[in-house]
C-alpha positions in Angstrom: 142.5 181.3 72.3 144.1 184.4 74.0 140.6 185.2 75.4 141.0 182.2 77.7 144.3 183.5 79.0 142.8 184.9 82.3 142.0 183.6 85.8 138.3 183.4 85.2 138.7 180.6 82.6 140.3 178.2 85.1 137.9 179.1 87.9 134.9 178.7 85.6 135.6 175.3 84.1 136.7 174.0 87.6 133.4 175.1 89.1 131.3 173.8 86.3 133.2 170.4 86.1 132.8 169.9 89.9 129.1 170.8 89.7 128.6 168.3 86.9 130.5 165.7 89.0 128.4 166.5 92.0 125.1 166.2 90.0 126.2 162.8 88.6 127.2 161.5 92.0 123.9 162.6 93.6 121.9 160.9 90.9 123.9 157.6 90.9 125.3 157.4 94.4 128.1 155.3 92.8 131.3 155.7 94.8 133.6 155.9 91.7 131.6 158.9 90.5 133.2 161.0 93.2 132.6 164.7 92.3 136.3 165.6 92.5 137.3 162.6 90.4 134.7 163.3 87.8 135.5 167.0 87.8 139.2 166.5 87.4 138.6 164.0 84.5 136.3 166.5 82.8 138.8 169.4 83.1 141.7 167.2 81.8 139.5 166.0 78.9 138.4 169.5 78.0 141.9 170.9 78.0 143.2 168.0 76.0 140.4 167.9 73.4 140.6 171.6 72.6 144.4 171.7 72.9 144.3 174.5 75.5 147.7 175.3 77.2 147.9 174.2 80.8 149.2 177.6 81.7 145.9 179.2 80.7 144.1 176.9 83.2 146.6 177.3 86.0 146.0 181.1 86.2 142.6 180.3 87.7 143.4 176.8 89.0 146.3 178.2 91.2 143.8 180.5 92.9 141.8 177.4 94.0 145.0 175.9 95.4 145.6 179.1 97.3 142.4 178.6 99.3 143.3 175.1 100.3 145.3 176.4 103.3 142.5 178.4 105.0 140.1 175.6 104.0 142.3 173.1 105.9 142.5 175.4 108.9 138.7 175.4 109.1 138.8 171.7 109.9 139.9 172.8 113.4 136.3 173.8 114.2 134.9 170.2 114.7 138.1 169.3 116.5 137.5 172.1 119.0 134.1 170.6 119.8 135.8 167.3 120.6 138.6 168.5 122.9 137.6 166.2 125.7 137.8 163.2 123.4 141.2 164.3 122.2 142.5 164.5 125.8 141.2 161.0 126.5 142.7 159.3 123.5 145.7 161.4 122.7 148.2 158.5 123.2 146.4 156.1 120.7 146.0 159.0 118.3 149.7 159.9 118.4 150.9 156.3 118.2 148.5 155.7 115.3 149.8 158.8 113.6 153.4 157.7 113.9 152.7 154.2 112.7 150.6 155.6 109.8 153.3 158.0 108.7 156.0 155.4 108.8 153.8 152.9 107.0 153.0 155.4 104.3 156.6 156.3 103.6 157.8 152.6 103.8 155.1 151.2 101.6 155.6 153.9 99.0 159.3 153.2 98.8 158.9 149.4 98.7 156.1 149.4 96.0 158.1 151.9 93.9 161.2 149.7 94.0 159.1 146.6 93.1 157.4 148.3 90.2 160.7 149.9 89.0 159.5 153.5 89.3 162.0 156.2 88.6 163.7 157.6 91.7 162.5 161.2 90.9 158.9 160.0 90.8 159.4 157.9 93.9 160.4 160.8 96.0 157.6 162.9 94.5 155.1 160.2 95.7 156.4 160.0 99.3 154.2 162.9 100.6 151.1 161.5 98.9 149.1 161.0 102.2 149.5 164.5 103.7 147.7 167.7 102.9 148.8 169.6 99.8 150.5 172.7 101.4 152.8 170.5 103.6 153.2 167.8 100.9 154.5 170.3 98.3 157.1 171.6 100.8 158.2 168.1 101.6 158.5 167.3 97.9 160.6 170.3 97.3 162.8 169.5 100.3 163.4 166.0 98.9 164.1 167.2 95.4 160.8 165.9 94.0 158.4 167.3 91.4 155.7 169.3 93.1 153.2 168.9 90.3 153.5 165.1 90.5 153.2 165.3 94.3 150.0 167.3 94.0 148.6 164.8 91.6 149.4 161.9 94.0 147.9 163.8 96.9 144.7 164.5 95.1 144.4 160.9 93.9 145.1 159.6 97.4 142.4 161.8 98.8 139.9 160.7 96.2 140.6 157.0 96.9 140.2 157.7 100.7 136.9 159.4 100.0 135.7 156.5 97.9 136.9 153.5 99.8 137.1 154.7 103.5 133.7 153.2 104.5 134.3 149.9 102.8 137.8 149.5 104.2 136.6 150.2 107.7 133.9 147.6 107.3 136.3 145.1 105.7 138.8 145.3 108.6 136.1 145.7 111.3 137.3 149.1 112.4 134.3 150.2 114.5 135.6 152.7 117.1 135.0 156.2 115.8 138.4 157.4 117.0 140.1 154.6 115.2 138.2 155.3 112.0 139.1 159.0 112.2 142.8 158.3 112.8 143.0 155.8 110.0 141.2 158.0 107.4 143.0 161.2 108.3 146.4 159.7 108.4 146.0 157.9 105.1 144.0 160.2 102.9 144.1 163.8 104.5 141.3 166.2 103.5 139.8 164.1 100.8 139.2 161.3 103.3 138.2 163.6 106.1 135.2 164.9 104.1 134.0 161.3 104.1 134.9 160.9 107.8 132.7 163.9 108.6 129.8 162.2 106.8 130.4 159.2 109.0 130.1 161.1 112.2 131.2 164.2 114.2 133.8 162.3 116.2 135.3 160.6 113.1 135.5 163.9 111.3 137.1 165.7 114.2 139.8 163.1 114.8 140.4 162.7 111.1 141.0 166.5 110.9 143.5 166.3 113.8 145.2 163.3 112.1 145.9 165.5 109.0 148.0 167.8 111.1 149.7 164.9 112.9 150.5 163.1 109.6 151.9 166.2 108.0 154.2 167.1 110.9 155.4 163.5 111.4 156.0 163.0 107.7 158.0 166.2 107.6 160.1 165.2 110.5 160.6 161.6 109.2 161.7 162.8 105.7 164.3 165.1 107.3 165.9 162.1 109.0 165.7 159.8 106.0 166.6 162.4 103.4 170.2 161.1 103.1 168.9 157.6 102.8 166.6 158.5 100.0 169.5 159.8 97.9 170.7 156.3 97.5 167.4 154.9 96.3 
C-alpha cells in the first residue's frame, strides 16, 4: 500500500479513468457517459473497492487541480478572436451575467431550505456555478467546506456539458451570444467545453461569462455574507 503513496499514483489512475471514459463516450455517444463523469466514477469506485486512503490519491490529484488555473486562462484565446462581438453585445452579456449570478445564489438557497439541507452544506453549494479557483475562495470566505464546493462545481460542470444543447433547444435559445452567456454563467468550464463544440462564438462568450460569473458571485457573496449567517 505504501508504494501507492506518491503523486504518480493519483495522476496515473486519473489519466486512465478519463481515457476509459472518453473511449466509452466516443463509442456510445450517449450524453450521460460524459468522460469526466465516467472517469470520476471509476476513480471513486477504485479507491473504495481497494480501500485506498484518499490522501494517497490527492498527492497526484491535487497536481491536476493546480493546472486548472492556467487551463482556465487559456479560454481567453477564443475570446480574443471575438473582441468585436464582445464590444457589440457587452450590455446584454453583463446583464445576463448579473441575472445569472443572482439566480444561481437565490435558487441554491431556496432549494436547500426546501430540502432541509444543513447550513454548512448550503453555503458550500453557493459557489457551485463558478470556476473552481474562485469557487474555493468564495467557499472559504463564507465558512463553507472547500471539498464539498469542489464536488458541487464539478457536478454542475458535468451537468452543463451533458444538458446544455438540450436545454437550449427546449427553451428555444438560438442566438449564439445568448447560448454562450447561459452556458458559461451556469456551468463554467465544464459547460464551456460543450459551448466550444457548438460554435466559436458560443465558446468565446461562454469563456467570458465564466469570468463575469466568478467576479459577480464573489461581489454578491460579500454583500450577503451577513445574511447567510442567519440561514
